[in-house]
N, C-alpha and C positions, 0 to 999 in steps of 0.2 A: 505494498498500499503507499501511494504517496505522502509526503512530509504535505499537513495541510498548509493552504497560503494564510488561513485566517484559525484561529483557533482562541478561543475563550473557555476558560474553565472555571465555574464558581464564580461568575465577576459580578459585581452588583456596579450600578451604575446609578449615579445622582445628579439632579438638576435642582441646581440651587438648594434649597432645602428637605427636597422631595426625594426620597429614594424612588426613583422609577421603575426600575428592572432589577429583581434578585436573583440569584444563582442561576446565571444565565452559562448555558454548555452549548457550543456553536462549534462549529468548523465548515471549512470550504476548502476544497481541495482540487488542485488543476483540474481543468476541462469544467468543472460544475457548473449550472448556469440555475441563480436561485432567482427566486422571487419574493419578498416579503409583504405579505398581506397582514391584516387584521382590521380591528374596531378603531374609529376613530379615540385616540388618548389612550392607546395599549402602548404606546411605546416603540413605534416603528421607526420612527425620525429622530428619535434619542439616541436608539441604538445605533442607527446609519453614522449618525454624528460622530457615535464614540470608535467607530471605524476609524473615520479621517481625523481624529484628534480634536473634533469642535469642542466634546464633552469627555471630562476625567472618568476611567474606569478606577473601583478600587476593589479590593478583595479577590482572592482568585488569582489566577494569569489570562493575560490576555495580550496576544500576539497577531500583528499584522505585518504582513510581508515582511516579516522576519524583525520587525520593532515591536519591542515591548513596550507596549501602550501605556503601563502606569509608570515608567523611565525614560521614556521618550522625551528629547529636547526639544523646545521650540522648533530651534533653525532646523531641525530634521523633517517639520511636519510639512513645508511646500513639497521635500522630494517625497515623500510618502504619499501626498496627494496627486501629484502626477502619475504616480502607477496605479491607483487605484480607479477602475473604470465602472462609475455608477452612473446609470440615468433616472432621474426622476421623473416623477410621473406628470409635473407641470413645465417638463422643460422645452415643449412645444419643436418637437425635433422635425414634425411635419405640419407642411400649414393647412 
């Protein structure tokens, strides 16, 4: 089995004073195609923000493309974002 490109193990995500997501266990391996769906307010956007360093993770371990998201330095975040491909629902790729 190939090493995961994204691997979250027992991760918690807070936004301001609110615990948005708890005990996340998630991985994406090369070749995976992933849809993230759920109800409004379920934490989808917050989870995506944690992948590209907009929201901090705590507890457990969170790795994205070899970066430890709990220890990543601010100066490394632009490089990480250039390597991630996320298409947002409202990006209007088509006219």
